[in-house]
C-alpha positions as CSV (number, residue, x, y, z in Angstrom):
1,M,100.6,15.1,48.3
2,D,101.4,15.1,44.5
3,E,100.2,17.8,42.2
4,K,97.2,15.9,40.8
5,N,95.9,15.2,44.3
6,E,96.3,18.8,45.2
7,I,94.3,20.0,42.2
8,A,91.6,17.4,42.9
9,A,91.4,18.5,46.6
10,S,91.3,22.2,45.5
11,R,88.4,21.5,43.1
12,Q,86.5,19.6,45.8
13,G,87.0,22.5,48.2
14,N,85.8,25.0,45.6
15,E,82.7,22.8,44.9
16,L,81.9,22.5,48.6
17,E,82.3,26.3,49.1
18,S,80.1,27.0,46.1
19,A,77.4,24.5,47.3
20,V,77.4,26.1,50.8
21,Y,77.2,29.6,49.3
22,Q,74.3,28.5,47.0
23,G,72.4,27.0,49.9
24,I,72.8,30.2,52.0
25,R,71.9,32.4,49.0
26,D,68.7,30.3,48.4
27,T,67.7,30.7,52.0
28,L,68.1,34.4,51.9
29,A,66.3,34.7,48.6
30,K,63.3,32.7,49.9
31,A,63.2,34.7,53.1
32,R,63.2,38.0,51.1
33,A,60.5,36.7,48.9
34,K,58.4,35.7,51.9
35,V,58.9,39.0,53.5
36,F,57.9,40.8,50.3
37,S,54.8,38.7,50.0
38,T,53.9,39.3,53.6
39,I,54.4,43.0,53.3
40,N,52.4,43.1,50.0
41,T,49.5,41.2,51.6
42,A,49.5,43.4,54.6
43,M,49.5,46.6,52.6
44,V,46.7,45.4,50.2
45,E,44.6,44.5,53.2
46,A,45.4,47.8,54.9
47,Y,44.3,49.7,51.7
48,W,41.2,47.7,51.5
49,D,40.3,48.5,55.2
50,I,41.1,52.2,54.6
51,G,38.7,52.1,51.7
52,R,36.0,50.4,53.8
53,Q,36.3,53.0,56.5
54,L,36.1,55.9,54.1
55,D,33.2,54.4,52.2
56,E,31.2,53.8,55.4
57,A,32.0,57.4,56.6
58,V,31.1,59.1,53.4
59,G,28.2,57.1,52.3
60,E,26.1,59.1,49.8
61,R,27.3,62.5,51.0
62,A,29.5,63.5,48.1
63,E,30.3,67.1,49.3
64,Y,31.2,65.8,52.8
65,G,33.4,63.1,51.2
66,K,35.5,65.7,49.4
67,G,36.2,67.6,52.6
68,L,36.9,64.4,54.5
69,L,39.4,63.1,51.9
70,C,41.2,66.4,51.9
71,Y,41.5,66.3,55.7
72,I,42.5,62.6,55.9
73,A,45.1,63.1,53.1
74,G,46.7,66.0,54.9
75,Q,46.9,64.2,58.2
76,L,48.2,60.9,56.8
77,T,50.8,62.6,54.6
78,A,52.1,64.6,57.6
79,E,52.5,61.5,59.7
80,F,53.3,58.7,57.2
81,G,54.7,60.6,54.2
82,K,53.9,60.1,50.5
83,G,51.3,57.8,49.2
84,F,48.2,59.1,50.8
85,T,47.0,61.8,48.4
86,E,43.3,62.4,47.9
87,R,43.6,60.5,44.6
88,N,45.1,57.5,46.3
89,L,42.5,57.6,49.0
90,R,39.8,57.7,46.3
91,A,41.4,54.6,44.8
92,M,41.3,52.8,48.1
93,R,37.6,53.6,48.5
94,Q,37.1,52.4,44.9
95,F,39.1,49.2,45.7
96,Y,36.7,48.4,48.6
97,A,33.7,49.1,46.3
98,A,35.0,46.8,43.6
99,F,36.0,44.0,46.0
100,P,33.7,44.3,49.1
101,I,34.4,40.8,50.4
102,R,37.7,40.7,52.2
103,H,38.5,37.0,51.9
104,T,38.3,37.2,48.1
105,L,41.5,39.3,48.0
106,C,44.4,37.4,46.4
107,A,47.8,37.3,48.0
108,E,49.3,36.8,44.5
109,L,48.2,40.3,43.4
110,S,49.9,43.5,44.4
111,W,48.3,46.9,45.0
112,S,49.5,47.9,41.5
113,H,47.5,44.9,40.1
114,Y,44.4,46.0,41.9
115,R,44.9,49.7,40.8
116,L,44.5,48.4,37.2
117,L,41.6,46.1,38.0
118,I,39.5,48.7,39.7
119,R,39.5,50.8,36.6
120,L,37.3,48.2,34.9
121,D,33.6,49.1,35.5
122,D,32.1,45.8,34.3
123,E,32.2,43.3,37.2
124,Q,32.4,40.2,35.1
125,R,35.2,41.6,33.0
126,R,37.1,42.6,36.1
127,E,36.7,39.2,37.7
128,F,37.9,37.5,34.5
129,Y,41.2,39.5,34.5
130,R,41.6,39.0,38.2
131,S,41.3,35.2,37.8
132,E,43.5,35.0,34.7
133,C,46.1,37.2,36.4
134,V,46.4,34.8,39.4
135,Q,46.3,31.6,37.3
136,S,48.8,32.8,34.7
137,G,51.1,34.8,37.1
138,W,50.9,38.0,35.1
139,T,53.1,40.9,36.1
140,V,51.6,44.3,36.4
141,R,52.9,45.2,33.0
142,Q,51.5,42.1,31.5
143,L,48.1,42.7,33.0
144,E,48.0,46.2,31.7
145,R,49.0,45.0,28.2
146,Q,46.2,42.3,28.2
147,I,43.6,44.9,29.3
148,N,44.7,47.4,26.7
149,S,44.7,44.8,23.9
150,F,41.1,43.8,24.8
151,Y,42.1,40.2,25.6
152,Y,38.8,39.4,27.2
153,E,36.7,40.8,24.4
154,R,38.7,39.0,21.7
155,L,38.4,35.7,23.6
156,L,34.7,36.1,24.0
157,A,34.1,37.1,20.4
158,T,36.0,34.1,19.0
159,Q,33.8,31.4,20.5
160,K,32.0,29.3,17.9
161,S,29.2,28.2,20.1
162,S,27.3,31.3,20.4
163,L,26.2,33.9,21.9
164,E,24.3,34.0,25.3
165,S,25.4,30.5,26.4
166,V,29.0,31.3,25.6
167,R,28.8,34.7,27.2
168,Y,27.4,33.0,30.4
169,E,30.1,30.4,30.4
170,I,33.0,32.8,30.1
171,H,31.5,35.1,32.7
172,S,31.1,32.2,35.1
173,L,34.8,31.4,34.5
174,E,34.3,27.7,34.4
175,P,37.5,26.0,33.1
176,K,37.3,25.0,29.4
177,D,39.7,22.8,27.5
178,G,38.6,23.1,23.9
179,P,40.7,25.2,21.4
180,E,37.7,27.5,20.8
181,Y,38.1,28.6,24.4
182,I,41.8,29.3,24.2
183,L,42.5,30.6,20.7
184,K,41.7,34.2,19.9
185,D,41.0,36.3,16.8
186,P,42.5,38.7,16.1
187,Y,45.9,38.4,17.7
188,I,47.5,41.7,18.7
189,L,51.3,41.9,17.9
190,E,52.0,45.5,18.8
191,F,55.1,44.3,20.8
192,L,56.9,43.6,17.5
193,D,57.0,47.3,16.6
194,L,56.2,46.6,13.0
195,Q,55.6,49.7,10.9
196,E,52.1,50.2,9.6
197,N,51.4,50.2,5.8
198,R,54.7,48.3,5.1
199,S,54.9,45.0,3.3
200,Y,56.6,42.3,5.3
201,H,57.9,38.9,4.3
202,E,56.9,35.8,6.3
203,S,60.5,35.3,7.3
204,E,60.7,38.8,8.8
205,L,57.5,38.2,10.8
206,E,58.8,34.8,12.0
207,Q,62.1,36.3,13.1
208,A,60.4,39.2,15.0
209,L,58.1,36.7,16.8
210,I,61.1,34.6,17.8
211,E,62.9,37.6,19.2
212,K,59.9,38.5,21.2
213,L,58.9,35.0,22.1
214,Q,57.9,35.7,25.7
215,E,55.5,38.4,24.6
216,F,54.1,36.2,21.8
217,L,53.5,33.4,24.4
218,L,51.6,35.8,26.5
219,E,49.5,36.8,23.6
220,L,48.8,33.2,22.6
221,G,47.3,32.6,26.0
222,K,47.2,29.7,28.4
223,G,49.2,26.6,28.2
224,F,51.5,27.3,25.3
225,S,55.2,26.3,25.2
226,F,57.6,26.8,22.3
227,V,58.8,23.7,20.5
228,S,60.5,24.7,17.2
229,R,60.8,27.0,14.3
230,Q,61.1,25.8,10.7
231,K,60.3,22.3,11.9
232,R,61.3,19.8,9.2
233,V,58.8,17.0,8.5
234,T,59.7,14.4,5.9
235,T,57.3,12.3,3.8
236,E,57.8,8.6,2.9
237,G,59.1,9.7,-0.5
238,G,61.8,11.8,1.1
239,E,60.2,15.2,0.5
240,H,61.0,17.8,3.2
241,Y,58.5,20.3,4.4
242,Y,59.2,23.1,6.9
243,I,56.5,24.4,9.3
244,D,57.1,28.0,10.5
245,L,56.3,27.7,14.2
246,V,55.4,24.7,16.4
247,F,54.1,25.0,19.9
248,Y,52.6,22.5,22.4
249,N,49.6,23.3,24.6
250,F,49.6,21.3,27.8
251,I,45.9,22.2,28.5
252,L,44.7,20.9,25.1
253,K,47.4,18.2,25.2
254,C,48.3,18.7,21.5
255,F,50.8,20.3,19.2
256,V,49.9,23.6,17.6
257,V,51.5,24.4,14.2
258,I,51.4,27.9,12.9
259,D,51.8,29.0,9.3
260,L,52.6,32.7,8.9
261,K,51.2,34.7,6.1
262,A,52.2,38.3,5.7
263,G,49.4,38.9,3.2
264,K,45.7,38.1,2.8
265,L,44.4,34.5,3.3
266,T,44.1,32.4,0.1
267,Y,42.5,29.0,-0.5
268,Q,46.1,27.7,-1.2
269,D,47.0,28.7,2.3
270,I,44.1,26.6,3.7
271,G,45.1,23.6,1.7
272,Q,48.7,23.9,2.9
273,I,47.8,24.1,6.6
274,D,45.5,21.1,6.2
275,F,48.4,19.2,4.6
276,Y,50.8,20.2,7.4
277,V,48.5,19.1,10.1
278,R,47.9,15.7,8.5
279,L,51.6,15.2,7.9
280,F,52.5,16.3,11.4
281,D,49.9,14.0,13.0
282,D,51.3,11.0,11.0
283,K,55.0,11.7,11.5
284,V,55.4,13.6,14.8
285,K,52.4,13.3,17.0
286,R,52.6,10.7,19.7
287,S,49.8,8.3,20.4
288,D,48.8,10.0,23.7
289,D,48.6,13.4,22.1
290,N,45.3,14.9,20.9
291,P,45.0,15.8,17.2
292,T,47.3,18.6,16.1
293,I,45.8,22.1,15.7
294,G,46.7,24.2,12.7
295,I,46.6,28.0,12.6
296,I,47.1,30.3,9.7
297,L,48.2,33.6,11.1
298,C,47.5,36.1,8.4
299,A,47.3,39.9,7.8
300,D,43.8,39.7,6.5
301,K,41.1,37.2,5.5
302,D,38.1,37.0,3.3
303,E,34.9,35.7,5.0
304,S,33.9,33.8,1.9
305,I,37.1,31.8,1.7
306,V,36.7,30.8,5.3
307,K,33.1,29.8,4.8
308,Y,33.5,27.7,1.7
309,S,36.6,25.8,2.8
310,V,37.6,23.0,5.2
311,L,38.0,25.7,7.9
312,S,34.2,25.7,8.4
313,D,34.1,21.9,8.8
314,K,37.2,21.0,10.9
315,D,37.5,21.8,14.6
316,N,41.3,21.8,14.5
317,L,42.0,24.2,11.7
318,F,41.9,28.0,12.2
319,A,42.6,31.2,10.2
320,T,43.2,34.1,12.5
321,K,44.1,37.7,11.7
322,Y,47.0,39.5,13.4
323,M,47.1,43.3,14.0
324,P,50.5,44.9,14.2
325,Y,49.4,47.6,16.6
326,L,47.1,48.1,19.6
327,P,43.7,48.9,18.1
328,T,41.3,51.6,19.3
329,E,38.1,50.4,20.9
330,E,36.2,51.3,17.8
331,E,38.6,49.5,15.5
332,L,38.4,46.4,17.6
333,K,34.6,46.6,17.7
334,L,34.5,46.6,13.9
335,E,36.9,43.7,13.7
336,L,34.9,41.6,16.3
337,E,31.6,42.3,14.6
338,R,33.1,41.0,11.4
339,E,34.3,37.9,13.1
340,R,30.9,37.4,14.8
341,R,29.2,37.5,11.4
342,L,31.6,34.9,10.1
343,I,30.9,32.6,13.1
344,E,27.2,33.0,12.7
345,Q,27.5,32.1,9.0
346,Q,29.4,28.9,9.9
347,L,26.7,27.9,12.4
348,T,23.9,28.3,9.9
């Protein structure tokens, strides 16, 4: 066998060995994942059942419950080790109280997911996060971040059709495919670690978002995938224009172009995003895509500019505020009240 044939045979042998290894590796990885999923489901169901037994035993007898939990915690810790403190037993009882129907438990959620969910007192809010967590495949850390950034409240407050009807629709968790049911205002960008009270250029904000793209996609919400930054679109006359960020939303079946503004919203910004959307629709959008959505992501906005501009007339143009830090509940409440007033003005 000549040298070339030996090299070819060696390569074929290496490729075969690699393929066999990859097949065995995939088998083991799938088996481990299946075992982990089975163990997770079994433990969640066990904790639920422990919570049920404790709840039925204690009933309304608070003082008896304290003594019982202390006794059970001591016995279980002695026999099974860590993990059965009085605090954890109370969490299991709370788990059962929050999710009393066993078959509604989700195999996709771990005990750590449920520990976060049971802290939410409002049943509709809790159910919203549970459903979103399953559908979007949130990790425990991502679920915690969405709760802490008031994801549910921001989504609810951004709806343009108001008020009680929208509240009922979101609470009932019926699937919605309009932009007003997916986009939020404000967007929380605390993951960028931007310093407060410092002026930023749009290019700095753009670079920070690209570096934390996974976190930004999580904040954007359902159905978003990244397409391009500084997307060049050229007119018939040869003029080039560059759009900061372009995404595609497979739920809305349309492109979403984002124009970043580090300062306060101006009427020139609104004219620019309107122009970008029209140009993008003409030069890039395919015939089977829905009309492009344009978003101005700005540090602040004036209600009057929004009210007396094309933003109040067009369903595919939005100006949304970003906050570079996690707001307190009071700060968010004030911001959402301001947004609610703006929406009501647009409806009148």
